[in-house]
N, C-alpha and C positions, 0 to 999 in steps of 0.2 A: 641404418642400424640403430637400435635403441641402446641406451646406456643403462637400462633398467636391469636389475638382477633377474635371473631366470626362475628362482624358486618362489613358490606361493607364499611362504611365511613372510619373507621380506617385502614382497609385492603387497600383501595385505597390510603390513605395517605402514608402508608408504601411502597406500590408499586411505587408511584411517587418518593419517596425519593430514593429507590433503583435504579430506572431508571436514576435519576440525578447522582448518584454515579457511575453507569456504564459508562455514557456518559463522566463524568469527568476523569475517569480512562482511557478511550480510548484516550482522548485528551492528557493526560499526557504520555501515552504509545507511541503515535505518536511522540510527542516532544522528548521523550527520545531516540527513534529509530533514529530520525534525528540527534540528538547530537552524538549518538554512531557512526553513519555512517560517520559523519564529523571527529570524532577522528580517525576512521579507515583510512580515506583518508589521514589525516595529518601524521599518523604513516607510511603509505605506502610511502608517499613523503619523510619522514625523513629517512626511512631505505633504500630508493633507491638513495638518494643523494650521489654523489661521495665524498670520503673522501680526495682526493688530489685535488690540484688546477687544474682547467680545462683551456685549452687555449680558448680564446674567439673565438666563431664561429658565423657565420652569422645566425641571428635569423629569422626563418620563422614561421609565425603564424600557429598554428595547424589547420589541415584540419578538418572542421566540417561536419559530415554527417547530413543530415536532420533528425529531430526527427521523431520517429515512429508515425504513426497516432494514434494507440492504443497500449497498453501494456497488457500482460496477465501474471499474476503470477500463474504458474501451481502448482499442488501438487508436493511435493518432493518425494512422493512415495504413494503406495496404502493406507498406514496407517496414512498418514499425516492428522491431525485433522483440519488444516486450509483449508478453501474453496479456490477454484480457484477464483482469483480476477481480474477484468478487469478495466483498467485505461485509461484515455485520455493520449495520448503520452507524453504531457508536464508535467504530474503530477509527483511531486517529493515526494509525500506521499505514500510510499510503505512499506510493511512489513519488508523489508530488509533481510529476511531470505531466500528468493528465488530469483533466477535470472529471471527477467521478459523477455518475448519473445515479439518481435514486431509482431503485427498482423494488418490486414486491417480492415476497417470499416465493411465489409461484414462478416469477421471472428468474430469480436467482437459482432456483432448483433447475429450471430449464437450461439456463446458460451453463451451469456447472456440469450437467449430464450430457450436453450436446457435444459429441465427439468432433463435429465439424468446426465448431467455434474454438474448442480447445482451451476453454477458460480454466484458470487455476484459482483455488481458494486461497485467501490470505493465510500465510503460515502462522500469523500471530492470533487473529481473532477466530479462525477456524469456522467459517460460516456453515460448512457442511455438517458440523456437529449440531449446530442450532437447528438446521433444516432436517436433521435426522436421516441424512443420506450417506452411503458408504461409497467413496470414490475409488476404492482399491481395485 
């Protein structure tokens, strides 16, 4: 037996409250993943820093590869509960648990519209808008 009220107005109010809570939790989760990733990068820099004095060398700026047009976070395995997620290439809001692959606009369009794959667009960068497709 459910302890929920039987009338639609109160059920709608409860549903609206729960949806707000879910949205807030997702936002907090994204923020925490960004912070975690930043700490991991700082730790990697700290552990790879040399312990002895280095002789000064000529500094060359790092070579930058052009950003990918789109990124796809694949499933890590067949039992991975997370969906395949497609991002605009410059999007920095990613799950952080999977290494994204660079894909073209044509591939992104195909992945997002293929019902068998069941990919989802990133809710932040909205790649479907840039691709001009309606996923509704």
